[in-house]
mmCIF file of the N, C-alpha and C atoms, coordinates in Angstrom:
data_MODEL
# 
_entry.id   MODEL 
# 
loop_
_atom_site.group_PDB 
_atom_site.id 
_atom_site.type_symbol 
_atom_site.label_atom_id 
_atom_site.label_alt_id 
_atom_site.label_comp_id 
_atom_site.label_asym_id 
_atom_site.label_entity_id 
_atom_site.label_seq_id 
_atom_site.pdbx_PDB_ins_code 
_atom_site.Cartn_x 
_atom_site.Cartn_y 
_atom_site.Cartn_z 
_atom_site.occupancy 
_atom_site.B_iso_or_equiv 
_atom_site.pdbx_formal_charge 
_atom_site.auth_seq_id 
_atom_site.auth_comp_id 
_atom_site.auth_asym_id 
_atom_site.auth_atom_id 
_atom_site.pdbx_PDB_model_num 
ATOM 1   N N  . MET A 1 1  ? 156.295 197.810 55.805 1.00 0.00 ? 1  MET A N  1 
ATOM 2   C CA . MET A 1 1  ? 156.270 197.936 57.252 1.00 0.00 ? 1  MET A CA 1 
ATOM 3   C C  . MET A 1 1  ? 157.618 198.491 57.703 1.00 0.00 ? 1  MET A C  1 
ATOM 4   N N  . SER A 1 2  ? 157.556 199.386 58.653 1.00 0.00 ? 2  SER A N  1 
ATOM 5   C CA . SER A 1 2  ? 158.763 199.987 59.209 1.00 0.00 ? 2  SER A CA 1 
ATOM 6   C C  . SER A 1 2  ? 158.819 199.694 60.704 1.00 0.00 ? 2  SER A C  1 
ATOM 7   N N  . ILE A 1 3  ? 159.910 199.104 61.145 1.00 0.00 ? 3  ILE A N  1 
ATOM 8   C CA . ILE A 1 3  ? 160.080 198.817 62.570 1.00 0.00 ? 3  ILE A CA 1 
ATOM 9   C C  . ILE A 1 3  ? 160.710 200.037 63.215 1.00 0.00 ? 3  ILE A C  1 
ATOM 10  N N  . GLU A 1 4  ? 159.978 200.654 64.114 1.00 0.00 ? 4  GLU A N  1 
ATOM 11  C CA . GLU A 1 4  ? 160.438 201.876 64.768 1.00 0.00 ? 4  GLU A CA 1 
ATOM 12  C C  . GLU A 1 4  ? 161.324 201.571 65.975 1.00 0.00 ? 4  GLU A C  1 
ATOM 13  N N  . LYS A 1 5  ? 160.942 200.538 66.742 1.00 0.00 ? 5  LYS A N  1 
ATOM 14  C CA . LYS A 1 5  ? 161.666 200.222 67.978 1.00 0.00 ? 5  LYS A CA 1 
ATOM 15  C C  . LYS A 1 5  ? 161.418 198.769 68.355 1.00 0.00 ? 5  LYS A C  1 
ATOM 16  N N  . VAL A 1 6  ? 162.469 198.095 68.821 1.00 0.00 ? 6  VAL A N  1 
ATOM 17  C CA . VAL A 1 6  ? 162.336 196.742 69.363 1.00 0.00 ? 6  VAL A CA 1 
ATOM 18  C C  . VAL A 1 6  ? 163.204 196.665 70.611 1.00 0.00 ? 6  VAL A C  1 
ATOM 19  N N  . ASP A 1 7  ? 162.595 196.282 71.716 1.00 0.00 ? 7  ASP A N  1 
ATOM 20  C CA . ASP A 1 7  ? 163.315 196.055 72.970 1.00 0.00 ? 7  ASP A CA 1 
ATOM 21  C C  . ASP A 1 7  ? 163.106 194.604 73.384 1.00 0.00 ? 7  ASP A C  1 
ATOM 22  N N  . TYR A 1 8  ? 164.197 193.896 73.638 1.00 0.00 ? 8  TYR A N  1 
ATOM 23  C CA . TYR A 1 8  ? 164.145 192.505 74.092 1.00 0.00 ? 8  TYR A CA 1 
ATOM 24  C C  . TYR A 1 8  ? 164.787 192.395 75.464 1.00 0.00 ? 8  TYR A C  1 
ATOM 25  N N  . THR A 1 9  ? 164.183 191.602 76.313 1.00 0.00 ? 9  THR A N  1 
ATOM 26  C CA . THR A 1 9  ? 164.819 191.158 77.547 1.00 0.00 ? 9  THR A CA 1 
ATOM 27  C C  . THR A 1 9  ? 164.759 189.632 77.522 1.00 0.00 ? 9  THR A C  1 
ATOM 28  N N  . ILE A 1 10 ? 165.921 189.005 77.527 1.00 0.00 ? 10 ILE A N  1 
ATOM 29  C CA . ILE A 1 10 ? 165.998 187.545 77.493 1.00 0.00 ? 10 ILE A CA 1 
ATOM 30  C C  . ILE A 1 10 ? 166.685 187.089 78.764 1.00 0.00 ? 10 ILE A C  1 
ATOM 31  N N  . ASN A 1 11 ? 165.996 186.241 79.545 1.00 0.00 ? 11 ASN A N  1 
ATOM 32  C CA . ASN A 1 11 ? 166.560 185.701 80.779 1.00 0.00 ? 11 ASN A CA 1 
ATOM 33  C C  . ASN A 1 11 ? 166.999 184.267 80.535 1.00 0.00 ? 11 ASN A C  1 
ATOM 34  N N  . ILE A 1 12 ? 168.225 183.959 80.942 1.00 0.00 ? 12 ILE A N  1 
ATOM 35  C CA . ILE A 1 12 ? 168.826 182.645 80.719 1.00 0.00 ? 12 ILE A CA 1 
ATOM 36  C C  . ILE A 1 12 ? 169.262 182.070 82.053 1.00 0.00 ? 12 ILE A C  1 
ATOM 37  N N  . ASP A 1 13 ? 168.924 180.800 82.264 1.00 0.00 ? 13 ASP A N  1 
ATOM 38  C CA . ASP A 1 13 ? 169.343 180.105 83.475 1.00 0.00 ? 13 ASP A CA 1 
ATOM 39  C C  . ASP A 1 13 ? 170.856 179.948 83.444 1.00 0.00 ? 13 ASP A C  1 
ATOM 40  N N  . LYS A 1 14 ? 171.544 180.449 84.457 1.00 0.00 ? 14 LYS A N  1 
ATOM 41  C CA . LYS A 1 14 ? 173.014 180.441 84.418 1.00 0.00 ? 14 LYS A CA 1 
ATOM 42  C C  . LYS A 1 14 ? 173.621 179.055 84.623 1.00 0.00 ? 14 LYS A C  1 
ATOM 43  N N  . GLU A 1 15 ? 172.838 178.088 85.100 1.00 0.00 ? 15 GLU A N  1 
ATOM 44  C CA . GLU A 1 15 ? 173.376 176.734 85.258 1.00 0.00 ? 15 GLU A CA 1 
ATOM 45  C C  . GLU A 1 15 ? 173.137 175.879 84.009 1.00 0.00 ? 15 GLU A C  1 
ATOM 46  N N  . THR A 1 16 ? 171.959 176.015 83.392 1.00 0.00 ? 16 THR A N  1 
ATOM 47  C CA . THR A 1 16 ? 171.633 175.176 82.233 1.00 0.00 ? 16 THR A CA 1 
ATOM 48  C C  . THR A 1 16 ? 171.786 175.909 80.905 1.00 0.00 ? 16 THR A C  1 
ATOM 49  N N  . PHE A 1 17 ? 171.921 177.225 80.963 1.00 0.00 ? 17 PHE A N  1 
ATOM 50  C CA . PHE A 1 17 ? 171.998 178.075 79.771 1.00 0.00 ? 17 PHE A CA 1 
ATOM 51  C C  . PHE A 1 17 ? 170.735 178.016 78.922 1.00 0.00 ? 17 PHE A C  1 
ATOM 52  N N  . GLU A 1 18 ? 169.621 177.578 79.513 1.00 0.00 ? 18 GLU A N  1 
ATOM 53  C CA . GLU A 1 18 ? 168.349 177.544 78.799 1.00 0.00 ? 18 GLU A CA 1 
ATOM 54  C C  . GLU A 1 18 ? 167.606 178.864 79.005 1.00 0.00 ? 18 GLU A C  1 
ATOM 55  N N  . THR A 1 19 ? 166.938 179.315 77.954 1.00 0.00 ? 19 THR A N  1 
ATOM 56  C CA . THR A 1 19 ? 166.127 180.521 78.053 1.00 0.00 ? 19 THR A CA 1 
ATOM 57  C C  . THR A 1 19 ? 164.944 180.246 78.979 1.00 0.00 ? 19 THR A C  1 
ATOM 58  N N  . THR A 1 20 ? 164.710 181.146 79.929 1.00 0.00 ? 20 THR A N  1 
ATOM 59  C CA . THR A 1 20 ? 163.573 180.974 80.846 1.00 0.00 ? 20 THR A CA 1 
ATOM 60  C C  . THR A 1 20 ? 162.417 181.919 80.523 1.00 0.00 ? 20 THR A C  1 
ATOM 61  N N  . THR A 1 21 ? 162.725 183.161 80.145 1.00 0.00 ? 21 THR A N  1 
ATOM 62  C CA . THR A 1 21 ? 161.687 184.115 79.759 1.00 0.00 ? 21 THR A CA 1 
ATOM 63  C C  . THR A 1 21 ? 162.202 185.042 78.666 1.00 0.00 ? 21 THR A C  1 
ATOM 64  N N  . VAL A 1 22 ? 161.274 185.539 77.876 1.00 0.00 ? 22 VAL A N  1 
ATOM 65  C CA . VAL A 1 22 ? 161.575 186.546 76.863 1.00 0.00 ? 22 VAL A CA 1 
ATOM 66  C C  . VAL A 1 22 ? 160.473 187.596 76.928 1.00 0.00 ? 22 VAL A C  1 
ATOM 67  N N  . ASP A 1 23 ? 160.873 188.850 77.038 1.00 0.00 ? 23 ASP A N  1 
ATOM 68  C CA . ASP A 1 23 ? 159.941 189.972 76.997 1.00 0.00 ? 23 ASP A CA 1 
ATOM 69  C C  . ASP A 1 23 ? 160.321 190.833 75.800 1.00 0.00 ? 23 ASP A C  1 
ATOM 70  N N  . MET A 1 24 ? 159.321 191.220 74.998 1.00 0.00 ? 24 MET A N  1 
ATOM 71  C CA . MET A 1 24 ? 159.598 192.020 73.815 1.00 0.00 ? 24 MET A CA 1 
ATOM 72  C C  . MET A 1 24 ? 158.577 193.140 73.702 1.00 0.00 ? 24 MET A C  1 
ATOM 73  N N  . ILE A 1 25 ? 159.044 194.315 73.355 1.00 0.00 ? 25 ILE A N  1 
ATOM 74  C CA . ILE A 1 25 ? 158.182 195.437 73.027 1.00 0.00 ? 25 ILE A CA 1 
ATOM 75  C C  . ILE A 1 25 ? 158.601 195.901 71.639 1.00 0.00 ? 25 ILE A C  1 
ATOM 76  N N  . MET A 1 26 ? 157.629 195.952 70.703 1.00 0.00 ? 26 MET A N  1 
ATOM 77  C CA . MET A 1 26 ? 157.951 196.353 69.336 1.00 0.00 ? 26 MET A CA 1 
ATOM 78  C C  . MET A 1 26 ? 156.932 197.367 68.843 1.00 0.00 ? 26 MET A C  1 
ATOM 79  N N  . ASP A 1 27 ? 157.431 198.459 68.294 1.00 0.00 ? 27 ASP A N  1 
ATOM 80  C CA . ASP A 1 27 ? 156.594 199.488 67.695 1.00 0.00 ? 27 ASP A CA 1 
ATOM 81  C C  . ASP A 1 27 ? 156.853 199.497 66.196 1.00 0.00 ? 27 ASP A C  1 
ATOM 82  N N  . THR A 1 28 ? 155.791 199.390 65.403 1.00 0.00 ? 28 THR A N  1 
ATOM 83  C CA . THR A 1 28 ? 155.918 199.385 63.955 1.00 0.00 ? 28 THR A CA 1 
ATOM 84  C C  . THR A 1 28 ? 154.929 200.365 63.342 1.00 0.00 ? 28 THR A C  1 
ATOM 85  N N  . THR A 1 29 ? 155.231 200.767 62.115 1.00 0.00 ? 29 THR A N  1 
ATOM 86  C CA . THR A 1 29 ? 154.328 201.599 61.328 1.00 0.00 ? 29 THR A CA 1 
ATOM 87  C C  . THR A 1 29 ? 154.124 200.903 59.997 1.00 0.00 ? 29 THR A C  1 
ATOM 88  N N  . MET A 1 30 ? 152.862 200.861 59.547 1.00 0.00 ? 30 MET A N  1 
ATOM 89  C CA . MET A 1 30 ? 152.546 200.170 58.302 1.00 0.00 ? 30 MET A CA 1 
ATOM 90  C C  . MET A 1 30 ? 151.565 201.021 57.498 1.00 0.00 ? 30 MET A C  1 
ATOM 91  N N  . GLU A 1 31 ? 151.814 201.091 56.205 1.00 0.00 ? 31 GLU A N  1 
ATOM 92  C CA . GLU A 1 31 ? 150.874 201.770 55.319 1.00 0.00 ? 31 GLU A CA 1 
ATOM 93  C C  . GLU A 1 31 ? 150.126 200.738 54.504 1.00 0.00 ? 31 GLU A C  1 
ATOM 94  N N  . MET A 1 32 ? 148.785 200.897 54.464 1.00 0.00 ? 32 MET A N  1 
ATOM 95  C CA . MET A 1 32 ? 147.955 199.966 53.723 1.00 0.00 ? 32 MET A CA 1 
ATOM 96  C C  . MET A 1 32 ? 146.777 200.735 53.136 1.00 0.00 ? 32 MET A C  1 
ATOM 97  N N  . GLU A 1 33 ? 146.627 200.661 51.835 1.00 0.00 ? 33 GLU A N  1 
ATOM 98  C CA . GLU A 1 33 ? 145.530 201.325 51.122 1.00 0.00 ? 33 GLU A CA 1 
ATOM 99  C C  . GLU A 1 33 ? 145.442 202.811 51.473 1.00 0.00 ? 33 GLU A C  1 
ATOM 100 N N  . GLY A 1 34 ? 146.577 203.478 51.526 1.00 0.00 ? 34 GLY A N  1 
ATOM 101 C CA . GLY A 1 34 ? 146.606 204.903 51.787 1.00 0.00 ? 34 GLY A CA 1 
ATOM 102 C C  . GLY A 1 34 ? 146.462 205.304 53.244 1.00 0.00 ? 34 GLY A C  1 
ATOM 103 N N  . GLU A 1 35 ? 146.325 204.354 54.124 1.00 0.00 ? 35 GLU A N  1 
ATOM 104 C CA . GLU A 1 35 ? 146.187 204.620 55.559 1.00 0.00 ? 35 GLU A CA 1 
ATOM 105 C C  . GLU A 1 35 ? 147.463 204.193 56.282 1.00 0.00 ? 35 GLU A C  1 
ATOM 106 N N  . THR A 1 36 ? 147.833 204.945 57.296 1.00 0.00 ? 36 THR A N  1 
ATOM 107 C CA . THR A 1 36 ? 148.995 204.597 58.110 1.00 0.00 ? 36 THR A CA 1 
ATOM 108 C C  . THR A 1 36 ? 148.530 204.044 59.449 1.00 0.00 ? 36 THR A C  1 
ATOM 109 N N  . MET A 1 37 ? 149.076 202.889 59.806 1.00 0.00 ? 37 MET A N  1 
ATOM 110 C CA . MET A 1 37 ? 148.741 202.262 61.091 1.00 0.00 ? 37 MET A CA 1 
ATOM 111 C C  . MET A 1 37 ? 149.991 202.207 61.950 1.00 0.00 ? 37 MET A C  1 
ATOM 112 N N  . GLN A 1 38 ? 149.833 202.512 63.214 1.00 0.00 ? 38 GLN A N  1 
ATOM 113 C CA . GLN A 1 38 ? 150.908 202.327 64.177 1.00 0.00 ? 38 GLN A CA 1 
ATOM 114 C C  . GLN A 1 38 ? 150.525 201.140 65.048 1.00 0.00 ? 38 GLN A C  1 
ATOM 115 N N  . ILE A 1 39 ? 151.426 200.184 65.156 1.00 0.00 ? 39 ILE A N  1 
ATOM 116 C CA . ILE A 1 39 ? 151.161 198.958 65.910 1.00 0.00 ? 39 ILE A CA 1 
ATOM 117 C C  . ILE A 1 39 ? 152.174 198.869 67.045 1.00 0.00 ? 39 ILE A C  1 
ATOM 118 N N  . ASN A 1 40 ? 151.660 198.692 68.246 1.00 0.00 ? 40 ASN A N  1 
ATOM 119 C CA . ASN A 1 40 ? 152.501 198.517 69.430 1.00 0.00 ? 40 ASN A CA 1 
ATOM 120 C C  . ASN A 1 40 ? 152.235 197.119 69.964 1.00 0.00 ? 40 ASN A C  1 
ATOM 121 N N  . GLN A 1 41 ? 153.268 196.294 69.993 1.00 0.00 ? 41 GLN A N  1 
ATOM 122 C CA . GLN A 1 41 ? 153.121 194.910 70.438 1.00 0.00 ? 41 GLN A CA 1 
ATOM 123 C C  . GLN A 1 41 ? 153.937 194.677 71.705 1.00 0.00 ? 41 GLN A C  1 
ATOM 124 N N  . VAL A 1 42 ? 153.339 193.946 72.635 1.00 0.00 ? 42 VAL A N  1 
ATOM 125 C CA . VAL A 1 42 ? 154.027 193.534 73.855 1.00 0.00 ? 42 VAL A CA 1 
ATOM 126 C C  . VAL A 1 42 ? 153.891 192.018 73.943 1.00 0.00 ? 42 VAL A C  1 
ATOM 127 N N  . MET A 1 43 ? 155.032 191.324 74.098 1.00 0.00 ? 43 MET A N  1 
ATOM 128 C CA . MET A 1 43 ? 155.020 189.871 74.204 1.00 0.00 ? 43 MET A CA 1 
ATOM 129 C C  . MET A 1 43 ? 155.813 189.447 75.432 1.00 0.00 ? 43 MET A C  1 
ATOM 130 N N  . ASN A 1 44 ? 155.231 188.562 76.207 1.00 0.00 ? 44 ASN A N  1 
ATOM 131 C CA . ASN A 1 44 ? 155.915 187.966 77.353 1.00 0.00 ? 44 ASN A CA 1 
ATOM 132 C C  . ASN A 1 44 ? 155.793 186.452 77.202 1.00 0.00 ? 44 ASN A C  1 
ATOM 133 N N  . ALA A 1 45 ? 156.933 185.765 77.165 1.00 0.00 ? 45 ALA A N  1 
ATOM 134 C CA . ALA A 1 45 ? 156.933 184.316 76.981 1.00 0.00 ? 45 ALA A CA 1 
ATOM 135 C C  . ALA A 1 45 ? 157.711 183.658 78.108 1.00 0.00 ? 45 ALA A C  1 
ATOM 136 N N  . ASP A 1 46 ? 157.152 182.573 78.636 1.00 0.00 ? 46 ASP A N  1 
ATOM 137 C CA . ASP A 1 46 ? 157.822 181.753 79.641 1.00 0.00 ? 46 ASP A CA 1 
ATOM 138 C C  . ASP A 1 46 ? 158.153 180.407 79.010 1.00 0.00 ? 46 ASP A C  1 
ATOM 139 N N  . TYR A 1 47 ? 159.372 179.941 79.215 1.00 0.00 ? 47 TYR A N  1 
ATOM 140 C CA . TYR A 1 47 ? 159.820 178.666 78.666 1.00 0.00 ? 47 TYR A CA 1 
ATOM 141 C C  . TYR A 1 47 ? 160.075 177.693 79.811 1.00 0.00 ? 47 TYR A C  1 
ATOM 142 N N  . SER A 1 48 ? 159.591 176.464 79.637 1.00 0.00 ? 48 SER A N  1 
ATOM 143 C CA . SER A 1 48 ? 159.781 175.446 80.673 1.00 0.00 ? 48 SER A CA 1 
ATOM 144 C C  . SER A 1 48 ? 159.659 174.058 80.055 1.00 0.00 ? 48 SER A C  1 
ATOM 145 N N  . ASN A 1 49 ? 159.918 173.056 80.856 1.00 0.00 ? 49 ASN A N  1 
ATOM 146 C CA . ASN A 1 49 ? 159.785 171.653 80.459 1.00 0.00 ? 49 ASN A CA 1 
ATOM 147 C C  . ASN A 1 49 ? 160.633 171.298 79.233 1.00 0.00 ? 49 ASN A C  1 
ATOM 148 N N  . TYR A 1 50 ? 161.857 171.826 79.194 1.00 0.00 ? 50 TYR A N  1 
ATOM 149 C CA . TYR A 1 50 ? 162.748 171.466 78.098 1.00 0.00 ? 50 TYR A CA 1 
ATOM 150 C C  . TYR A 1 50 ? 162.952 169.954 78.084 1.00 0.00 ? 50 TYR A C  1 
ATOM 151 N N  . ASN A 1 51 ? 162.905 169.381 76.898 1.00 0.00 ? 51 ASN A N  1 
ATOM 152 C CA . ASN A 1 51 ? 163.100 167.936 76.690 1.00 0.00 ? 51 ASN A CA 1 
ATOM 153 C C  . ASN A 1 51 ? 162.123 167.089 77.497 1.00 0.00 ? 51 ASN A C  1 
ATOM 154 N N  . ASP A 1 52 ? 160.959 167.655 77.803 1.00 0.00 ? 52 ASP A N  1 
ATOM 155 C CA . ASP A 1 52 ? 159.964 166.928 78.585 1.00 0.00 ? 52 ASP A CA 1 
ATOM 156 C C  . ASP A 1 52 ? 158.642 166.825 77.829 1.00 0.00 ? 52 ASP A C  1 
ATOM 157 N N  . VAL A 1 53 ? 158.711 166.898 76.500 1.00 0.00 ? 53 VAL A N  1 
ATOM 158 C CA . VAL A 1 53 ? 157.514 166.845 75.668 1.00 0.00 ? 53 VAL A CA 1 
ATOM 159 C C  . VAL A 1 53 ? 157.302 165.401 75.225 1.00 0.00 ? 53 VAL A C  1 
ATOM 160 N N  . GLU A 1 54 ? 156.038 164.961 75.299 1.00 0.00 ? 54 GLU A N  1 
ATOM 161 C CA . GLU A 1 54 ? 155.723 163.605 74.856 1.00 0.00 ? 54 GLU A CA 1 
ATOM 162 C C  . GLU A 1 54 ? 155.834 163.519 73.337 1.00 0.00 ? 54 GLU A C  1 
ATOM 163 N N  . THR A 1 55 ? 155.966 162.325 72.822 1.00 0.00 ? 55 THR A N  1 
ATOM 164 C CA . THR A 1 55 ? 156.061 162.096 71.389 1.00 0.00 ? 55 THR A CA 1 
ATOM 165 C C  . THR A 1 55 ? 154.812 162.618 70.689 1.00 0.00 ? 55 THR A C  1 
ATOM 166 N N  . ILE A 1 56 ? 155.029 163.342 69.602 1.00 0.00 ? 56 ILE A N  1 
ATOM 167 C CA . ILE A 1 56 ? 153.919 163.848 68.792 1.00 0.00 ? 56 ILE A CA 1 
ATOM 168 C C  . ILE A 1 56 ? 153.798 162.944 67.580 1.00 0.00 ? 56 ILE A C  1 
ATOM 169 N N  . THR A 1 57 ? 152.644 162.309 67.432 1.00 0.00 ? 57 THR A N  1 
ATOM 170 C CA . THR A 1 57 ? 152.410 161.389 66.330 1.00 0.00 ? 57 THR A CA 1 
ATOM 171 C C  . THR A 1 57 ? 151.411 162.010 65.365 1.00 0.00 ? 57 THR A C  1 
ATOM 172 N N  . VAL A 1 58 ? 151.820 162.186 64.119 1.00 0.00 ? 58 VAL A N  1 
ATOM 173 C CA . VAL A 1 58 ? 150.936 162.722 63.091 1.00 0.00 ? 58 VAL A CA 1 
ATOM 174 C C  . VAL A 1 58 ? 150.280 161.536 62.395 1.00 0.00 ? 58 VAL A C  1 
ATOM 175 N N  . PRO A 1 59 ? 148.937 161.528 62.321 1.00 0.00 ? 59 PRO A N  1 
ATOM 176 C CA . PRO A 1 59 ? 148.253 160.405 61.671 1.00 0.00 ? 59 PRO A CA 1 
ATOM 177 C C  . PRO A 1 59 ? 148.730 160.201 60.237 1.00 0.00 ? 59 PRO A C  1 
ATOM 178 N N  . GLU A 1 60 ? 148.828 158.952 59.816 1.00 0.00 ? 60 GLU A N  1 
ATOM 179 C CA . GLU A 1 60 ? 149.363 158.596 58.503 1.00 0.00 ? 60 GLU A CA 1 
ATOM 180 C C  . GLU A 1 60 ? 148.594 159.255 57.366 1.00 0.00 ? 60 GLU A C  1 
ATOM 181 N N  . ASP A 1 61 ? 147.251 159.364 57.480 1.00 0.00 ? 61 ASP A N  1 
ATOM 182 C CA . ASP A 1 61 ? 146.473 159.980 56.398 1.00 0.00 ? 61 ASP A CA 1 
ATOM 183 C C  . ASP A 1 61 ? 146.800 161.467 56.248 1.00 0.00 ? 61 ASP A C  1 
ATOM 184 N N  . ILE A 1 62 ? 147.151 162.111 57.329 1.00 0.00 ? 62 ILE A N  1 
ATOM 185 C CA . ILE A 1 62 ? 147.552 163.520 57.266 1.00 0.00 ? 62 ILE A CA 1 
ATOM 186 C C  . ILE A 1 62 ? 148.912 163.633 56.590 1.00 0.00 ? 62 ILE A C  1 
ATOM 187 N N  . VAL A 1 63 ? 149.833 162.763 56.957 1.00 0.00 ? 63 VAL A N  1 
ATOM 188 C CA . VAL A 1 63 ? 151.164 162.767 56.342 1.00 0.00 ? 63 VAL A CA 1 
ATOM 189 C C  . VAL A 1 63 ? 151.039 162.539 54.836 1.00 0.00 ? 63 VAL A C  1 
ATOM 190 N N  . ASN A 1 64 ? 150.191 161.601 54.445 1.00 0.00 ? 64 ASN A N  1 
ATOM 191 C CA . ASN A 1 64 ? 150.037 161.260 53.028 1.00 0.00 ? 64 ASN A CA 1 
ATOM 192 C C  . ASN A 1 64 ? 149.359 162.362 52.227 1.00 0.00 ? 64 ASN A C  1 
ATOM 193 N N  . SER A 1 65 ? 148.516 163.177 52.865 1.00 0.00 ? 65 SER A N  1 
ATOM 194 C CA . SER A 1 65 ? 147.784 164.217 52.128 1.00 0.00 ? 65 SER A CA 1 
ATOM 195 C C  . SER A 1 65 ? 148.448 165.599 52.265 1.00 0.00 ? 65 SER A C  1 
ATOM 196 N N  . ALA A 1 66 ? 149.579 165.681 52.951 1.00 0.00 ? 66 ALA A N  1 
ATOM 197 C CA . ALA A 1 66 ? 150.260 166.966 53.156 1.00 0.00 ? 66 ALA A CA 1 
ATOM 198 C C  . ALA A 1 66 ? 150.757 167.527 51.823 1.00 0.00 ? 66 ALA A C  1 
ATOM 199 N N  . GLN A 1 67 ? 150.674 168.861 51.714 1.00 0.00 ? 67 GLN A N  1 
ATOM 200 C CA . GLN A 1 67 ? 151.154 169.545 50.509 1.00 0.00 ? 67 GLN A CA 1 
ATOM 201 C C  . GLN A 1 67 ? 152.197 170.571 50.919 1.00 0.00 ? 67 GLN A C  1 
ATOM 202 N N  . GLU A 1 68 ? 153.250 170.676 50.134 1.00 0.00 ? 68 GLU A N  1 
ATOM 203 C CA . GLU A 1 68 ? 154.310 171.634 50.421 1.00 0.00 ? 68 GLU A CA 1 
ATOM 204 C C  . GLU A 1 68 ? 153.817 173.057 50.135 1.00 0.00 ? 68 GLU A C  1 
ATOM 205 N N  . MET A 1 69 ? 154.142 173.977 51.020 1.00 0.00 ? 69 MET A N  1 
ATOM 206 C CA . MET A 1 69 ? 153.774 175.378 50.832 1.00 0.00 ? 69 MET A CA 1 
ATOM 207 C C  . MET A 1 69 ? 154.937 176.146 50.236 1.00 0.00 ? 69 MET A C  1 
ATOM 208 N N  . GLN A 1 70 ? 154.649 177.016 49.305 1.00 0.00 ? 70 GLN A N  1 
ATOM 209 C CA . GLN A 1 70 ? 155.670 177.886 48.720 1.00 0.00 ? 70 GLN A CA 1 
ATOM 210 C C  . GLN A 1 70 ? 155.833 179.091 49.621 1.00 0.00 ? 70 GLN A C  1 
ATOM 211 N N  . MET A 1 71 ? 157.059 179.411 50.002 1.00 0.00 ? 71 MET A N  1 
ATOM 212 C CA . MET A 1 71 ? 157.306 180.548 50.886 1.00 0.00 ? 71 MET A CA 1 
ATOM 213 C C  . MET A 1 71 ? 158.078 181.600 50.143 1.00 0.00 ? 71 MET A C  1 
# 
């Protein structure tokens, strides 16, 4: 995969220094099985409720049966 272009706009709250929004435009080219694909991606993300997430509880049977993934 070849990244042709990436543009980021990151907005940060000047009082809290927390990221509020991220906009990204990325153009890539990929070759697969002799074919060339051009991929244009647009992402817009809004961030909010920092430190306002309720506790996430993973059931014990899931924890016990979890398997490590090789990366």
